[in-house]
C-alpha positions as CSV (number, residue, x, y, z in Angstrom):
1,M,1.7,-0.4,-7.4
2,M,3.4,0.3,-4.1
3,I,1.0,3.2,-3.4
4,E,-2.0,0.8,-3.8
5,L,-0.4,-1.7,-1.4
6,H,0.4,1.2,1.0
7,L,-3.2,2.6,0.9
8,G,-4.6,-0.9,1.5
9,F,-2.2,-1.4,4.4
10,R,-3.1,1.9,6.0
11,Q,-6.8,1.3,5.6
12,K,-6.6,-2.2,7.2
13,L,-4.7,-0.7,10.2
14,K,-7.2,2.1,10.5
15,A,-10.0,-0.4,10.5
16,V,-8.3,-2.4,13.3
17,F,-7.8,0.8,15.3
18,E,-11.4,1.9,14.9
19,S,-12.6,-1.6,15.8
20,S,-10.5,-1.6,18.9
21,L,-12.0,1.7,20.1
22,H,-15.4,0.0,20.0
23,Q,-14.4,-3.0,22.1
24,E,-15.8,-3.0,25.6
25,V,-13.5,-2.5,28.6
26,K,-14.2,-2.6,32.4
27,L,-14.1,0.5,34.5
28,I,-14.5,1.3,38.1
29,A,-16.6,4.4,38.8
30,L,-14.9,7.1,40.9
31,A,-18.1,9.1,41.1
32,D,-21.8,8.8,40.6
33,F,-22.8,9.4,36.9
34,Q,-26.3,10.3,35.7
35,G,-25.9,8.9,32.2
36,I,-26.0,10.8,28.9
37,D,-26.9,10.5,25.2
38,I,-24.0,11.2,22.8
39,E,-24.6,11.0,19.1
40,G,-27.3,8.4,19.4
41,F,-25.4,6.3,21.9
42,R,-26.7,6.0,25.5
43,I,-24.1,6.0,28.3
44,P,-25.9,4.5,31.2
45,G,-25.7,6.0,34.7
46,F,-23.8,4.3,37.4
47,K,-22.9,4.6,41.1
48,K,-19.5,5.4,42.6
49,D,-17.3,2.2,43.1
50,S,-19.4,0.1,40.7
51,E,-17.9,-1.8,37.8
52,V,-19.1,-0.9,34.3
53,K,-18.4,-2.1,30.8
54,L,-18.3,0.5,28.1
55,P,-16.7,0.9,24.6
56,L,-13.1,2.0,24.9
57,W,-13.7,5.4,23.2
58,I,-16.2,6.3,25.9
59,A,-14.0,4.8,28.7
60,I,-11.1,7.0,27.6
61,E,-13.2,10.2,28.0
62,L,-14.6,9.1,31.4
63,V,-11.1,8.4,32.6
64,K,-9.8,11.8,31.4
65,T,-12.6,13.6,33.2
66,G,-12.0,11.6,36.4
67,I,-15.4,10.0,36.5
68,A,-13.9,6.5,36.2
69,K,-10.7,4.5,36.1
70,F,-9.8,1.5,34.1
71,K,-10.1,-1.8,36.1
72,E,-6.8,-3.4,36.8
73,G,-5.6,-5.3,33.8
74,E,-7.6,-3.2,31.2
75,E,-4.8,-0.8,30.6
76,L,-1.0,-1.0,30.2
77,D,1.2,0.0,33.1
78,L,4.9,0.2,33.8
79,K,5.0,-3.2,35.4
80,T,3.3,-5.0,32.5
81,L,5.4,-3.1,29.9
82,S,8.6,-4.0,31.8
83,K,7.6,-7.7,31.8
84,I,6.9,-7.6,28.0
85,H,10.2,-5.8,27.4
86,W,12.1,-8.4,29.4
87,I,10.6,-11.2,27.4
88,E,11.2,-9.5,24.1
89,V,14.9,-8.8,24.9
90,I,15.8,-12.3,26.1
91,Q,14.0,-14.6,23.7
92,P,15.6,-15.9,20.5
93,S,15.2,-13.9,17.3
94,R,12.9,-16.5,15.7
95,T,10.6,-16.7,18.7
96,I,7.7,-14.3,19.1
97,S,5.5,-14.3,22.2
98,P,1.9,-13.2,22.3
99,L,1.1,-9.7,23.5
100,P,-1.9,-8.5,25.5
101,E,-5.1,-7.8,23.4
102,N,-5.0,-4.3,21.9
103,F,-1.4,-3.9,22.9
104,Y,-0.4,-1.2,20.5
105,L,-3.5,0.9,21.2
106,K,-3.0,0.5,24.9
107,L,0.6,1.4,24.5
108,K,-0.3,4.6,22.6
109,L,-2.9,5.5,25.3
110,Y,-0.4,4.9,28.1
111,M,2.2,7.0,26.4
112,D,-0.3,9.8,25.6
113,E,-1.5,9.8,29.2
114,L,2.1,10.0,30.6
115,K,2.9,12.8,28.2
116,S,0.0,14.8,29.3
117,R,0.7,14.2,33.0
118,I,4.3,15.5,32.6
119,T,2.9,19.0,32.4
120,R,1.2,18.6,35.7
121,E,3.6,16.2,37.4
122,A,7.2,17.0,36.5
123,D,8.5,13.8,38.3
124,R,6.7,11.7,35.6
125,I,9.4,12.6,33.0
126,D,11.7,9.8,34.1
127,E,8.8,7.3,33.8
128,Y,7.9,8.6,30.4
129,K,11.5,8.3,29.1
130,K,11.7,4.8,30.5
131,V,8.4,3.8,28.8
132,L,9.5,5.5,25.5
133,T,12.8,3.5,25.5
134,M,11.0,0.2,26.4
135,A,8.3,0.8,23.8
136,G,11.0,1.5,21.1
137,D,12.9,-1.7,22.1
138,I,9.7,-3.8,21.9
139,V,8.5,-2.4,18.6
140,S,12.0,-2.7,17.0
141,S,12.4,-6.3,18.3
142,R,9.0,-7.4,17.0
143,L,9.5,-5.6,13.6
144,R,12.8,-7.4,13.2
145,K,11.2,-10.7,14.0
146,I,8.3,-10.1,11.7
147,V,10.7,-9.4,8.8
148,E,12.7,-12.6,9.7
149,L,9.5,-14.7,9.9
150,T,8.5,-13.3,6.5
151,L,11.8,-14.2,4.9
152,A,11.7,-17.7,6.4
153,R,8.1,-18.2,5.2
154,Q,7.0,-19.3,8.7
155,T,4.1,-21.5,9.7
156,T,0.8,-20.4,11.2
157,Q,1.7,-21.8,14.6
158,I,4.3,-19.0,15.1
159,L,2.1,-16.4,13.3
160,S,-0.7,-17.0,15.8
161,N,1.4,-15.1,18.3
162,L,1.2,-11.9,16.2
163,T,-1.2,-9.1,17.1
164,I,-3.8,-8.2,14.4
165,E,-1.7,-5.1,13.5
166,E,1.5,-7.3,13.2
167,R,-0.3,-9.8,11.0
168,I,-1.4,-7.1,8.6
169,L,2.2,-6.0,8.5
170,Y,3.4,-9.6,8.0
171,D,0.9,-10.1,5.1
172,G,1.9,-6.8,3.5
173,V,5.6,-7.5,3.7
174,R,5.1,-11.1,2.5
175,E,3.1,-9.9,-0.5
176,V,5.8,-7.4,-1.5
177,L,8.5,-10.0,-1.1
178,E,6.6,-12.7,-3.0
179,S,5.9,-10.2,-5.8
180,W,9.6,-9.3,-6.0
181,R,10.7,-12.9,-5.9
182,S,8.3,-13.9,-8.7
183,L,9.2,-10.9,-10.8
184,Y,12.9,-11.8,-10.7
185,W,12.5,-15.6,-10.4
186,V,14.4,-15.5,-7.1
187,G,13.6,-18.2,-4.6
188,S,10.2,-19.1,-6.2
């Protein structure tokens, strides 16, 4: 039974991840781009310094190759992460604040980018370590709060501040706890 719950849980998270990769983000062109067809998808051409909207999976590749950069606010940076970290650390354990859209994917992309830059820019190692620590603190804090919310059987008002990934986790943990409670007649 746990395996089925686990597989369903992973499938839901993977679907959210895939969906996030197809959401459009804004980029600023760093160079002229002629456009290209990739697997039936047309990436339109654009001029240097123009703003373009493209699916995240394409944007990632254009940023990696230096053709474009994310428009300010479209990606996670140290300043934004520090602010989120500060809020998570100081707020009460039963309070959960909203996170930016696609937070976990943006966090993963930010950490991957920093990790790859360390090989070229050794001075980035301190920033990477700082980001790694803050990310761990944020995730641990939110996981703890999600478990507490699940045990307290919280209202939808508080749950509306969860990300999609966190809501899937909350629902999965709640389902397991409710099954356990009903099986052993504890707290039903």
